[in-house]
N, C-alpha and C positions, 0 to 999 in steps of 0.2 A: 051139294050146296056148301057143306062145311069145307070140303077140299078147295072149292072156288074161293071161299072167304079167306082161308089160310093163305092161298096163293096171292090174293090181292093184298092181304096184310103184309106178307113177306116182300111183295114187290111195290109197296106204297112209295118208297123212295124213287123207284124208276118211273112210276106213274106221275108223281109230283114233278120230276125233272122233265118228263115229256110235255106235261101241260105248261110248264114254265117256258120251254122252248117254243111251243106253239103260240102261246100268248105273245112272246117276244116278236115272232115273225109277223103276227097280225098287227101288232103295235107299229112296227117299222113300216109295214105296207100302208097303214092308215096315214102315217106322216108323209109318205111319198106322194109326189105330184101325179095327178091323173092326166098325163099328157104323153103323147108318143115321143120317143127319143130319136134324135137324128143319129143314124148308124155310123157316121164318120167322125173321127176325132181329128182336129187340125189345130195348128198353132201358127201365129204369124212368125215368119222368119224360118220356118221349117219346110222341108219338101213334102209334097203331096204323095203319100205312099200307096194310094189306091189307083184303080184304073181311071181312064179318062172320064171326067164327070160332065154330063150334059144336063141342062135344066129339064126337069120332068114336067114343068108347067110354067106359065108366065108368073113372074113375081117382081115386086119393086125392090130396088136396092136401098136398104135402110142406112141412113147416115149413122155414123158412130156417135157415141156420147161426146167424144172429143170434138167432132165436127159441129154438132149441135151447140155445144158450149161455146165454141169459137164464134159461131154466127151470132149467138146471143151477146157475146162480148163486143162484137163489132157494132151491133145495134145500140148497145149501151153506150159505147164510146162516141157514136155519131147520132145520138138521139136528138129529136126535135125539142127545143126549149120553147115553151109557150109563155108569153107575157100577157098581162091583162092591164088595161088602162081604166082607171077609176075617174070618170067624168065629174063625180060629185066633189072630189078633192079640189079640182080647178074652180068650181063654183064657190066652194067654201073659201078658197084663197081670195077670190075677188070680193066676196062679202066681208071678209076679215080686213082686207086692204081698205075698203071704203069706210068701215067702222073706225079703224085706227086713224085714218086720214082725217076724218071729221073731228075725232077726239083731240088730236094734236095740232089742229090748224090754228087755233087761237094763240097757242104758245109759239107756234112757228112764225106768225106774222109779226110778233113782237121782237124777233131777233134782229141783229144788226144788218142782216141781208136785206131787210125791207125798211131801212132808215137812211136818211141823208147824213152828211158830214156833221150837221149840228144835232143829230139824234132825233129828228122829227120823222114821223112815218111818211112813207112814200105814197100811201094811199090817200088821195085827196077826197075821194068819195067812195061810197059803198059799191057803186057799180063797177069801179075799177078793181076792187078787192074780189068781187064775185067772179069777174072775168078771169083774173089770174088764178083764182082757186079752181075754176072750171077747167082751165087749160092744163094746170098741173095734174088735176085728178085724171083727166083723159089720157095724159101722157103716162102716168103710173098704171092706169088700168090697161093700157095697150101693152105695157111691158109684162104685166101679170098674165094677160091672155096669151101672148106669144110664147112666153116661157112654158106655160102649162099645155099649150097646144103642141109644142114639140115634145114635151114630156120629160119628167125627172125620174130617172130609173134608179130604184133601190139597188145598191151594189150586189152583184151575183158572186156567190162564194167561189173560191179558186177551184174547188173540186168540180163544181158544175161547169165552170168556164173551160175546164180541160176536157170535158166529155161531150158537149153538144156539137152537133154538126150543122144545125140550122136553127135560127130563131124566128118564131112566128108571133106576130102581135095579134091577139084575139080582138077583132072588131066584128062588124057585120060579116065581113069575109076576111078570114085570116090572111095576112100578108107577110112576106118575108122581110125581115129587117136586120139591121146590124146593131151591135151594142153601141157603136160609135154614133148612131143616129140619135141617141137620147142624151140628155143632160145629166150631169151630176149636180149636187147642190152648189159646188163651187162654180161649175160651168154655167149654171142657171143664173147665179149672181153676176157673173161677167157679161152674160147676154143682156141682162137687165140694164147694166151700166151702159152698154153700147146703145141700147134703145133710148135710154133717158138722156144721153148726151148727143143724140143724132142732130137736134135742131139748135138747142141752147142749153146752158148749164143751170138755168134758173130752177131752184128747188131740187137739184140733183141729190144732195146728201139727205134731205128730208124724205124724198120718195124712196131712195135706195134703202134707207134704214127701215122704213115700214115694210117694204117688199121682202127684205132679208129676214125680218122677224117672222114672216108667214110662209116661207118656203117649205114645202113638204113633198115627199115622193108620191107621184100619182101613177106610176107604172111599177107593177110588182111581178115577181116570178110566180106563175100559176103551177104550183107543185102538183095538185090533184090532176089537172088535165095532162100535164107532162107525163106523170106516172101511168095514167090510164092509157094514153097513146103508146107509151113504151111497152106496156104489158100486152096490148093488142098486137103490136108489131112482133113481139117475141112469140106470141101464140100463133101467129101466122107463118112461122118458120116451118117449112115443109119437112117432114121426117124422112122423106125419101129423096133419092137423086137418080132418076133414070129407071129403066126397066130392063129385065132380062127375059128374052122371048123363049118360049118352049122349044126344046131341041137345040138351043144355043150352047156351044161349048163353054164351060166355065173354067176348067183347068185340066191340063195334061198331067199324066202320071209322071212324077219326078220333078215337076215344076215347083219353084219356090213360092210359098204363099206370101206374096207381097201385100201391100195395103189394099190395092184394088181387088185382088182375088179374095183377100180375107173379108172384105166388105160384102162381096157377092156370096161367099160361102156362109157367112153369118146370117145374111138375109134369107138364103135358102133354108137354113136350119130353123129360123124363126117361122117362116111361112109353112114349112113342113110340119113342125110340131103343132102349130096353131090349126092347120087344116084337118088334123086327125084327132082333135080333142072333142069328139062327139060323145054323147052319153053311152051309146052302144060300144064304142071303142074303149071308153073308160073302164067298162067291165073287163074287157079283154086285157087291157093294160094292167089292171089290178091282179088278174090271174097270173100274168107274166111276172109281175113284181113279187107275188107270193112265192112262186117257184124260185126266182132268183135270190130273194132274201133268204128263203128256206135253205138253199144250197150253202149260203155263207154260214148260217147257223149250224147246218149239218157239218160243215168243215170244222167249225169250232168244237162241236160235240165230239167228232171223231178224234180230233187232236187231244182233247182231254181224256177220252176213253183209252186211246193208245199210249199217250205219253204221261198223262197225269190221272191215272185211274182213281186215285184217292179223292181227287176233286169231284169226280162224277158221283162217287159213292156218298158224298156229303152234300145234302141238298142245300144247306145254308151257304156253302161255298159256291154252288151253282147259282143260287139266287143272288148272291153278292156280285158275281161276275156279270150276269145278265142285267141286273139293275144298273150297273155302271155303264154297260154298253148302251142300254136304252137311254140313259141320261145323256150320254154323249151324242147319240143321234138326235134326241130332242133339242139339245143345245144347238146343233147344226141347223135344224129346222127353224128355230126361233131366230137365229142370226140371219138366215136367208129371208125370212118374212120381213125383218126390219130393213133389209137391203143387202144385196149380194156382196157389197164391199165389206160388210161387217163380219163376214165369215172368217176373216183373218184376225178379228178381235176375240173370237171365241177360243178359250184356252184348252184346246184338245189334248195337249201333253199332260194335263192333269190325270187323264185315264191311265196311261202306263205308269205314272208315278204312284198312283193309289194301288194299282194291281201289284206293282213291284214291292210295295210295303208289306204285303202278305204272302207273295209267291215269288218265284224266281224270275230272273231277267228275261229268259227266253219266252216264258209263258206270258209275261206282261207285254212283250213286243208282239206276240201272235194275237192276243186279244185286241191290242191297239190297232193292228193292221186290219182285222176283220171289221172293227167299228168304223174305221176311216173309209173303208171300201163302201160300207153302207151309206155313210154321209155323202160319199162321192156321187151317189145317185140323185142327191138333192141339189147339187150345186153345178153351175156351168163350169166348163174347162176343168173337167174332173182330173185329168192327168196332172196338171199343175198343182191342184189342191192335194191330191193323194201324195204326190212327191214331197211337197213341203211338209205335210203333216207327218209322213213316215220318217223323214230325216230328223225333224224336231223331236219326235217320240224316241228315236234311237239315242239322240244326245241327252234326252231327259233322264233315261234310266241306265244306259250303258256306262256313262261317265260319272255316275253317282255311286259311291261306295257306302257312305254313312249318311243317310237321309235324316237320321235323328239329330244330326248336328245342324243348328240353324244356319250356320255359314254355308253349308252344302246346299240348302234350299235356295238361298240367294244366288249362289254360284250357278245353280241349275237354271234359274230364271235368266241370268245373264247369258248363259250358253244358248238357251232357247232363242232369245232375242237375236243373238249373233248369227246363229245358223239360219234363222228365218230371213234376216236381212241379206246375208250373203247369198243364199240360194235364190231368193227372189230377184236380187240385183243381177245375178248370173243369167237367170231366165229372161230378164228384161233386155240384157245385152244381146242375147241370141235372137229374141223376137224383133227388136227394133234396129239392131245393128249399130247402136250408138250408145255413148256414155251419158248423153243428155237425158235426164229424167223429166217427165211431165209432172205438172202439179199434183195430179191424182196419185202418182207413184209415191210422192212424199207422204201423202195421207196414209197410204198402205204401210209405209215404214212406221208411221205413228201407231197404227193398229198393232203392228208386231211388238212394239214396246209395251203397249197396253196388254197384249196377250201374255208376254213374259211376266208382267207384274201380277196379272190375274192368276197365273200359275201358282202363286204363293198361297192361293186358297186351298190347294191340295192338303196343306197341313191340318187345318180344322176339319176338312172332309175326312181325312184318315182317322182322326180321333172320333168323329161322329159315327162313322161306319164300323169302327172297332167296337164301339159300345153297342151298336144295333145288332151286329152279327156275332159278337163274342170272340172276335179274332184278336190276335196280339201283334202289334206293329213293333218296329225297331225302337220307337220312342218309349213304348210301354216296357219293353225288355230292358232298356237302359235304366228306367226308373226302378224296375224290380231288382236289377243287379247291383243297385246301390247298397253298399254294406251298412249304410245308416238306416235302411228300412227296418221297421219294427220287428219283423220275423227274423231277419238275419242278425239283428242285435240280440234278440232272445237266444238264438243259436250260439252266438259268441259267448254269452254269459253262462248258459246251462251246459254247453258242450264245447269248450274252447278248442280242444284237440280236434274235434270233428270240424269245427269252423276253419281251422288252419288247413286241415286235410282237404276241405272243399275248395279253398282258395288255390291250393296246388293242383288239384284235379282240374279246376277251371282253366288255369294257365296251360296245362298240358293239352286238354281237349280243344281249347280255342286255337292253339298253334296248329294242331293236327287238322282241324276242320278248315282253317284258312288255307292250308296247303292242298287240300283235296277239293276245294270249291264248294263248301257248304256254308251254312249260316253260322258264322262265328259268334255273333252276339247271342243267338238262341242257345247254342251249346254252353256258352259261358254262364248264362243265366240259369240254365237247367242244372249245371254242375254246382252252382251256389246253393241250390235247394235240394239236391238229390238225396242228401242224408239227414234232412230235418227230422225224420222219424226217430233218430237217436236221442232227441231231446227227452223222449218219454222215459228212457232209462240210460242216461249217458255213461254211467260207471261200468256198464257191462260191455263197453267197447274200449279196446286197449288204448286207443289214442287219447282217451280222457282219464286213464288211470295214472294218477301221480302220487299215490300213497303206498304203493307196493302191495296192496291188497287186491286180490282178484275175486269178485263175487261169484264167478263161475265155479270156484272151488267147492262151493256149498250146494251146487245144483247138479242134477243128472245131465248126461250128454244131450238127451232129447230136450230137456228144459232149456239148456243153454242154446241149442240150435233154434228152438222156437223163439227165444228172445231176439237172437241175431236176425233170424228171418223176419220176425215181426216188425222190425224197424221200417220195412217197406210199407206194410199196411198202416202203421202209425203215421208214416210220412204222408200217405194219401189222405188220411183223416185230417191231419194238421193243414195240409194244402187246401182241402175243401173248406175247412173252417175259416181260413184266411182268404178265400176266394181267389186262389191262384189259378191262372188259366190252365185249361186242359193240356195245352201243349207243353207246359212245364210239369204237370202231373205225370205225363208220359215218361219223363226222364226218371222220376221216382219209381214208377212201375217196372221199368225195363233195365235199370242200371245193373242188376244182377241176373237178368234173364231167367233161365231155368237151371242155373248152376247149383252146385252142391256145397254146403258148408263142410269142406273136406276135413278140417281139423277135428271137429267133433264127430264126424262120421267115421274117420279112421280110429279115433280113440274108442268109440263104441265097439267097433269090430275087434280092436286089440284087447279090450277088457272083457268083452262078451263074445268070444269066438263060437260058443255053442249056440248062440241065438242068431236067427236070420234077421239081418238089419233091413228095416224098411227105408230105402233110400229116399222115398217121397217125403218122409218126415224131416229129412236133412236137406231138402232142396227148396229153392225159391219157387213160388208159384208162376213166375213169369208175368207178362209175356216177354218174348225175346225182342231185342232191338229191331226196329222196323225202318230206320232211316240212317243216313250217314252220321247225323248228329248223335243219336242215341247209341249207335255202335261205337263211335269215338269216345263217348263218355264212359261206356262200359270198360273199354280197354284202359282208358286213363285212370279210372277208379281203382281197378285191380292192380295195375302197375305201380301206382303211387303208394298204395297201402303196403304192397309187398316190398317195395324198395326201402321202406323205413326199417325193415328187419335185417337188412344186409349189414354184416359185420365187415368193416374195412372195405368199403365199396371200391371197385376198380373197373376198368373198361370191360374185362372179361366177365365179371360177375353181373354187371348191368346188362350186357349184351345177352347173356344166358337167361337172365330173369325175364327180360322183355320178350324174347323169342319164345320162351317156355310158356308164359302166361297167355300171350296172344294166340299162339299155335294151339294151345289146349282149348281155348274158347272157340276157335275155328273148328277144331276136331269134334267138339260137342254140338256143333250146329247152331251156335248162338247168333251167327250173322246171316243165317239162311233167308231171313225175311227182310233184311236190310238191303237198300240200294247202294251197295258198296262193292268195289272190285278188289281182286287180289293185289293189283298194283297199288291201289289206294291204301290197303292195309299195310303193304310193304313200306310205303312212304310214311305212314303213321308210326310204324315201329322205328324207323330211322330218326324221326323227330323226337320220339320219347327217349331214345338212347342219348341223343345229343343233349336234350334238356336235363335229363337226370344226371348226366356227367357234369353239367354246369352247376346243378344244385348241390351235388356232393363234392364239387371241386376236384373231379377226376381229370387228370391230364389226358387229352385225346391222343390216341395212338395213331401215328402216321405210318403208312407202309414203307418198309425199308427199300 
């Protein structure tokens, strides 16, 4: 039982990694749709690459979204406009006319129109006045009735006037009418004039004034009825157009998928996937999805195991990668649930940018590809989606060298927008065979612009995940490498010679790593901190001795070696105290590897030949460098320190110095754990020689 417990304890990282991968598979399967997938991939404008396809069953041909939209637009442009006539307004108009007529009659008969030349009233008796009053009232009432009987139409807006195809007047039975059949206010006044002057002009001005004062619209646009009928007509649009019979040939092998064939294939796909979406089949589909998604995660694991073993051995890195993959898949699921068209608004390039911030470009692209393939199971037209996202991901990380620069992040967003638009435009040309873009295509380009802008969110995401998982991004490295940081200022004050030495080592190591394809910012930052342990006793290191006194003269060789070696342990303590990331502490641990403090070791042997020297007391505890960056720093540190002691440096001395130091380190196995090749070491030596000759102003020797 104890053996089993020790075995589980030793393999807890592997168990945690396995559980994380299993959970990830189950999570993606949970997000995947429970419906059968059509086994053929096809695109409009491309040839059919499979065998002749016949219909396996009867199915209706589904109209495309464009066709349905076009039909709805036609109905909208030719919609029936309903008018409603308000009979009460006509009654009110006759009542108002009678009321005003009676009120103004007394004043009216006192006017000159009803007096003779001497100014006497023409009415000899009351009967004559009443007869004239009755005649005028009946004439005015007739004008009012006829005007409102024809109807006064409130003006229809220009937008409505350009859209309707028919006008119906709502009465007991709706009847077709024309806008010209009705009167405007002005036309109603003119009609009243014609009626009032048809027999004689007596009382014309009096009656017309009263009538004009009371003109009002009695026919209105019935918006509610118009809209309800329009909605009903749109709802009645048939979603299908014709049928395909069982065993009917749909497309030959090699035929071009034109509009007609594309509609049939799309309809078959919809009918096929819908017919197999039963509960029993959903379980089988889930099993298939489990194995399919499991294969993709297995591919990701094998890649990490074979190519990035250190990632697999660190559970926090595994969790970081899987979390970002799952967030990407979830983002795709959310976008599809809102609407398939929104899939191009989701900023998938954020994933490779985030991964690239902590790992290399190749690894970021591989993780991105695996995640995009998983999202491809959730979206229609998977080929187009995967193609666009892969190309955008490549541009997002391959063409970015310094993501810690804000300008680079905005340039990356611009590149993503550009490649999305260009790739989609090219696919549209292939599919449609035309440069004309439909309205929906312009919306897609708008989504691409939004996608690129949303990619800027990767910057805060990098910072957030950096804090959660304890990683170090380029942005943090840039901040840590600032010589105004508190720890580096303290180093410059307490050990100025060491600080200058660190700057020179940083320049050498950075140039070397840039040449061999490593993380230049990481090695530069590591070089700035690799000797901070010397602050504990700065005067015991030659670069800080400026008084001519050497405190080692008062110590034994073992004590001196212990102080020199101790600066590594002191550096680790100081780094931990100031919360430096582990990736920088590694440079402190490894910059001397397991080398020996040769000066004091040889002095001990020389002065005590009779004693057997314990070389372990004169050797650094290690570990040895385990990466290109730590190996380059070790070489740069030793070369720079030794170069300071060269008297009258020239090309031959520098060449001999660099070759001797680096070859000795290689011979003692200091680089056996580092992922660095002999060719890369050779290139590093060339760079060191060139830079040291520039530092010491040595003229470069040219072959004769």
